[in-house]
N, C-alpha and C positions, 0 to 999 in steps of 0.2 A: 755019674750015677749017684754019688753021695750028695752032691749039691741039689740034685733033682728031688731027692727025698726030703732034704731040709727045706727046700722051697715049698713043696707040697704041704709039709707039716706046718710051716709058717702061715700059709694061706688058710689051712684048716683052722688054726688057732685064731686068726684074725676074723674069719667068718663066724666061728663060735662066739667070739667076744661080741661081735655086732649083734648076733641073735640074742645073747643074754642081756645086753643093754636094751634092746628093743622089747624084750619080755618084761624087764623091770619097769620100763616106761609104761607099758600097757597095764601092768598090775597097779602101778601108782595112779594112773588115770581112772581105773575101775574103782579103786578105793576112794578116790576123791568124789566120784559120782555117787557111790553108795552113801558116803557121808552126807552129801547134799540131800539125797532122797530121805535119809533117816531124819535129818533136821526138818524137812518138809512134813514128814509123817508125824513127827513130834508136835509140830505147830498145829497140824490138823487135829490131832488127838486132844490137845489142850483146848482148842476152839470147840470141839465136839463135846468135851466134858463140861465146859462152861455153858454151852447151849442146853445140854441135858439138865444141868443144875437149875437153869432158869425155867425149864419146862416142868419142873416138879411142882405139883399143886401146893405143897406146903410152902415152898419158896414164893410162889406167886401170891398166895394168900397173905403171907407175912409181910411181903413188900407192899401189898395193897393196904394193909392195916397201918404200916409205918407211914405211907403217903397220906392216908386220911388223918392220922394223928398229927402230922406236920401241918396239914391244911387247917385243922381245928385250932391250932395254937396260933 
C-alpha cells in the first residue's frame, strides 16, 4: 500500500514537472513572437513618420528650393 502511494506521487510529480516545462516553453515562444512583432511595428512606425515628414508642404517646398539653389550654382 505504501509503495503504491509513493509510486502515484512520483508519477504526479513527474507529470506536473513536464507540464511546467511545457508551459515555460510556450511562454518563451510567445514572448519571442511578441518581440518580433514589436520590432516590426517599430520599423513600420519609423517608415510612416519618415513618409509623413516628407509629405509636409514645408518640407517639400524647402527641399525644392534647395534643389533649385544647387541647380543654379
